[in-house]
Phi, psi and omega in degrees: 000316180299318180294327177296319179297313178300316181295321179295316178299317180295316180296326177297316178295320179298315178299317181296321179294318181296317179294325183291338178277358174253186179254024182291328182265100174064023170077008182221153175274169181300316184290324178297322177292321180300328183277000183289334182236148179280102181242119182295331183278355182288121178283165177295159186303321185299337181301325184290347180292350178284343181302311178299329178295315178302319181294325177299314179293327177294319176300319177297321177299318179297315180297319184272001186299130177267104182271005183267346182274172188288333186269359186298321180298317178299317180292324176297314180298316180294322179292321179295320178297316179298319181291317181297315183289321177289328175289324179293333182301322186297309178293324177300314181296314187289332181257016170084012178269072188290331176294316176292325177298315181297317180295321182295321178291327178294316178294322177295319179296321177294318181294323180286328176295317177299319177295316176306313182287348178286348180259134172290161184300327183292348178261022179283069183231170184294337179268358184235264193274335187301312179299326179288325176297321178297310180293320178301311182297320178292322178292323178294318174299316181300320179300313182297316178296316177303315180298318177291326177294317179295324178299312178295316181301318181273001181054042176284146187275006178054046181056027178085000182276149175290163181296327178295309182294321177301315181296318179299319180296317177301314181296321180294321177296317179298316179297324180294321180296317180297318178297324178300312181290325178296319184281308188278333186242000185048044185252118178262351182294309184298319176297322179298315178296317180295318178298320177300316180290319177300320176298319176299325177294319176303314182293322184291318179280347174052040174060023180282331177255102189298313184293323176294318179301309182294320180295320180294315179299314178302314181292327176298313179299318181296317178295323176295316177299316178299323179298320180282322180293323184246036179293161180303332181274351182287141178295145178213140174271357181279153173288159182295323181261130178248169181278355181216000000 
């Protein structure tokens, strides 16, 4: 029964993604709407092709899900919340409710983080935490991009900062998050997704903004170094479970 509930939530999210790639929702695709405003943080179109790959691993996670342990109910609830909020994002986005779209990704990111933290480090495998890490990292990126889209849409002045400086700050925060998970959780998946998106941002801006380009390249190198320095096989004096 628990696996059926998980499968239904996953199919709902899959259906929402499939519909978003068509023009059934308000006559535009997700990517077409993304191109309506000039967002420096917006990655190139090819970056979004990773979403079906993430869904393949999520399907594997559903199949391998262990519903017999005591924490399974908590994980099911968190996964359902993540699926519902991510599914709700598509109609919000397509019909111009960008504030609600931003909120839905934020709630989804929090629920996925809680689900991620329900796994100990030793279960950092493809049948356990890795698929959740994939969806969590993509949802977190989506929240940041959505927030920047909303800022431009509402013509907010970004605390008086230029769009270039604001973008660099956003990228730096994201890189710091990736390094946190590399160091404290020995997780290379989140850094990999972030690097993929950062590369997509480089391609999208086509080196037109020099400072953003150089900053993005620098942060990509830092994240790659962090992945190797804090790889799962690297020695560590830290305990497997951390407080954050």
